[in-house]
C-alpha positions, 0 to 999 in steps of 0.5 A, spaced: 429 470 526 432 474 531 439 472 529 444 479 529 448 476 523 442 476 518 443 483 516 451 482 515 449 476 511 444 480 506 449 485 505 454 480 503 450 477 498 448 484 495 455 485 494 456 479 491 451 480 486 453 487 484 460 485 484 458 478 479 453 483 475 458 488 474 463 483 471 458 479 467 455 485 464 462 488 462 463 481 458 456 481 455 455 489 453 463 490 452 466 491 445 469 485 442 473 487 437 480 485 438 486 487 434 494 485 434 495 492 438 490 490 444 492 483 445 500 485 446 502 486 452 502 493 455 509 496 455 507 503 455 508 503 447 516 502 448 519 496 446 522 492 452 530 493 453 534 488 457 537 494 461 535 501 463 535 507 457 541 510 460 545 504 461 546 506 468 543 504 475 536 505 477 536 511 482 535 509 489 531 515 491 524 512 489 525 506 494 527 511 499 521 515 498 517 508 498 521 506 504 519 513 508 512 512 507 511 505 509 515 506 515 512 513 518 505 510 516 506 504 520 509 508 526 503 512 526 498 506 526 502 503 532 502 510 536 494 511 535 493 505 540 498 507 545 496 514 545 489 512 546 490 507 552 496 510 555 494 511 562 492 503 563 499 501 559 503 505 564 510 504 565 510 498 560 507 502 555 512 508 555 518 503 555 515 499 549 513 505 545 520 508 547 523 502 544 519 502 538 521 509 536 528 508 538 528 502 532 524 506 527 529 512 527 534 507 525 531 507 517 530 514 518 537 516 519 539 511 514 535 515 509 537 522 512 544 520 510 543 517 503 540 523 501 533 521 501 530 528 503 534 532 499 530 534 493 534 538 489 
């Protein structure tokens, strides 16, 4: 029994037992006193309305912040392998990374013009 996958399978089995055990234990031990308030949909204690509270448009700044995080997070993830293997990629790697950086600046400039970096 010299299979290298045996420890991995044992670890996966332990993780499965712990996960199912936790769910099962919470179902058995947890409180079972339900009332109308607990069974209602969670809406932060406010009755849902068909439109925004102010009646206006939702500010785009929230989306711009999320877009900035995603864009630059992905950029860094793609820069790491290129930096590690820079010597073997040579000119092709340099051209590909410059093209990638040029493409990634387009949303950066868009957000800059929309005022996503102004926190006033």
